[in-house]
N, C-alpha and C positions, 0 to 999 in steps of 0.2 A: 595896718596893712600886713597881710600874711601871704604865704605862698598860694593859698586858695584864691585870694584876690587877684594875684598875678596871673594865675591860670585862667580865671574868668576873663580878665582883660585881654590876654593873648588870644583866647578862643573867639571872643567877640571880634577882635581885629582880623583874625584869619577867616572867619565865616561871613562877616559883614552884616550880621543881624542878630538880635536877641533870640529870635525863634530858632535860628539855625544853631546858635551856640548852646541853647537850652537842650536841643536834641543830643549834642555831643556830651554835654556835662550832666544830663539828666536832671535839669533844674528848670523851674518855671521862668517865664519871661519877667514877671514882676520881681522875683527874687534876684535875677541877674541885674535888672534895672536898679534895684535898691543898692546892691553891692557896687555897681558902677558909680552911682551917685556918691556913695560914701567915699569911694576911692578918689573921685575927682575933688570932693570937698577936702579930703586930707591933703591932696597935692596942690590944692588951690589953683587948679587949671581945668580947662575943658579938653578932654582926651579925644572926643569924637564929635563930628558934625552930624546932626540928626537930619536925615532926609526921608522922604516917603518910601524910598526903595531900600533903606537900610542905614547903616552907620559907616562913616568914613573917618579915618584917623586925621586929626589936626596935626599941625607941625609939632606941637608939644606931645601929641600922642605918639607920633613916629619916634621922637626922641626917647620917650618913656618905654616904647616897645623894645628898643635896643637894650635898655637896662633890664627889662623884664626877662627877655630871652637869656641874658647872661646869668641872672640870679637863678632862674629855673634850671638852667644847665648845670650850674655849680651845685645846686641842691641834688640833682639827679646823680652827678658824679660822686658826691659825698655818700649818698645812699649805696650806690653801686660798689664804691670802694670798701665800705664797711661790710657789705654782704658777701664780698668776694675776697676777703683778706687771705684766706687759705685756699683760694681757687684761682683759676686762670682769669686774667683781666676780662671785664665785661662792661659794655656801655657803647655809646655812640661817640665817634671822633670825627670832627670836621677838620680836614687837613688841607692847607693851601699850598699850591705848586705854581711857580712862575711858568709862563707859557713856553719858554724855550727849553724847559726841562720836562715838559709833559711826556714827550716820547721816551725819554730815558727812565722816568720814574713811575708814572701813574700805573700802567698795567702791571708792572713788576711788583709795585707796592701792594696793590689790591690783591694780587694772587698770593703774595707772601702772607698778607693778613688773613686771607681765607684759610690758608694752610696752618699757620702758626697761632693765630688769634681767632679761632672760630666763633667766639662769643662777642667779638667786637664788630660793631657795624660801622664801616668806614665810608665817609663821604669825602671825595676829593674835589676841591674847588680850584679852578685855574684862573689866574689873572696876573696882572703886573705886580711887582714887588711893592710898589707904593700903596696900591689898594689893599694888598694882603696884609701889610703892616697895620693899616687902619682897622681892618676887620678883626685882627688879633686884639687890638686895643679895645674895640667895642664889644668883644665877646662873640662875634659871629663865627670866628674860627678858634680852634683849640691849640693848634700848632701849625707850623708852616716852614717851608724853605724860602729864604729870601736872599737877595744879592746885596753886596756892598754898595754903598751909595746912600740915597735918602733913607731907605728902610733900615739900614744898619745904624743910622744915627738916632733911631727912635729909642728913647730911654725907657719906654714902657714895656719893652720886651727883653728877655734874656737871650743872648746869642752864643751859639757854639759854632766856631769856625770849622767847616768840613773840608773845603777844598778851595783852590785858587785856579781860575781859568783865564786863558788869553781870549781876547775878543777878536772877531774877524769882520772883514768887509763881506757882506752877503749881497749877491745880485743874481738875477737871471739873465742879465745882458752882459755877456762876457766881453764883447768888443769895447764896451765903455770903460772897462777896468784894465784890459790887457796892456795898453801903452804904459801903465804905471807899475807893472809887476817886475820884481827882481828875477834873477836867474833861478832862484829857489821857489818861485811862485808865491812870493809874499809881497806886501805893499808897505812902503815906508810911511810913517805917520805924516810926514810933510807932504806926501802926494795924495793923502786923503782929501786935501783941500780942493782937488780938481773934480771931486765926485759930487753929484747931486744926492743929498741924503734925505731919506724918510725916517724920522725919529719920533719917539714919544715926546710929550711936552716937557718943558724945562723943569717941572717939579718932580719928575720921575728919576729914580736912582741911576738907571743906565745913562740917561742924558746928562745928569749932573756929573757922573764920573767921567764920561767921555769929554765933555766940555772943559772940565777942570784940568784934566790931563793935557788936552790940546792947548789950553791957554798957558799952562806952565812952559810949554815948548814953543810958544808963539806960532801956533798953527791955527789959522782961521778955518772954521767949518762952514760948509755951504748947505745948511738945513733948509730944504725947499718945502717940506711938508711935515706937519706934526699930527700924529695920530696916536691916541692912547688905547690902542687895541692891537695886540701882536698879530692877530690873523689879518687885519686890514693893512698893516704895514707890509706884510709879505704879499698880499694881494696887489697892492699898489706897485711894488717893485717888479712883480711878475708881469704887470701890465705896461712895463717900460718906463716907470717913473724914477729911475736911478737905482740907488743902493741903500743899504742900511748897515749899522754896526750891530753884530749879534754874537751869540754863543755858537760854537761849533756844533753843539747839541741840536741846533735848529735844523740840521741836515738829517736827523734821525727819522726813519720811516714813520714813526708814530707821532712826530711833531707836526703842528699845523703848517709850518713852513714847507713841509715836504708833501703835503696833500695837494699837489698842483698838477695832477695828471702826468703828462709826459715832460713837463718843464723840469729843468734841473737847477737847483739852487747851488751856485758856485760860491765857495767861501775861501778867503785869502787872509792869512794871519797878518795883523798889523804889527810892524816891527820898528825898531829905532825911534823911540823906545817901545812902542806898543801900548795897548790898553789892557789892563788886567783888573779883575774883580774877584772878591771873595764870596763864597757861597756859605750861608749860615743856616743852622737849624734855629728857629725862633719860637719861643714859648712866652706867654704873657707873664708879667710880673705882678699884675694886679689881682691875680687869683691863682689858687693852686691847680696844678695839672693832675688829672686823674691817672690811675694806674694804666688804664686803657690808652690814654693820650701818650704817656711816656713810652709804652710798649710800641705803639705805632711810630712814634718819633725815632726810636732806636732802629726799627726796621727800615725807615726812610734813610737814615744815615748809612746803614749797612749797604743798602741798595745803591746809593750814590757812590760810595767808596769802591764798590765792585766795578762801577763803570768808569771811575776816574782815569785809570791808565789805558782804557780802551781807545781804539781809533775813532770811535763815535763821539768821544768827548775830549780826551787828552788833557785832563785837569790834573793838578798837583794836590795830593793828599795833604791835609793839615792836621789830621787827627789819626 
């Protein structure tokens, strides 16, 4: 098995047929079929189901596709690194950003990359930290920002602490929270128990952190809905289904939580003692990072640190 075999496999998987893959690779269908058969024999598995309309990945094929993408990306990074040793970084970087930091980071990072790293092609992927950590490990992402909690316990990634943030109760229904606010417009942790919460599932970092902290202080939480998608969490609370625990950055105009027309997301810091989490830069340990990846990662750290002390985030710098 060599890189050409992997390119053949990936192209067939992406196009869905030998004929279409042949046009991309300038190879005949019989040649592709022979290479695919040799690859399946070497791996002792069936990678595709053969149908009249084309080829569909098997479960084993989908697993192998993850490895193939990672190996091909690493080979491309190695080539780009050697060719650009005395030149500006070049290559493609796939960078993960948690949903609550999209507004603070994404546009600024892309614009900084265009200005300072013109030969780097940046793709920003938004999701929850738990998914981002998995994608880093699998090779789908090259670097990412993740939060403390489940993702921060992943031993397959290298973590650089950037900042620490307080977490807030977020709601569009001010009257439901108003009775529990202090004179300073904050909410004590013990009073969070009175709120109906919409939260990600129990395996996600935010949920793990919030529940562990509340449990240490004997505060029961009333989680009435579980949704593993940031945008849908805020849609539900906007439709009157309670509140959530979130970053202050969720109020940023560029964040999904703020794209609600005339609705206003109200946020109240949780105190006595409050919920806090650390923000990290994460890079994989199972493969080297390209010069382009390291350059984008540094830009991301600089961008977040510039926002840390602002009213739109109010985070504490750790680096």
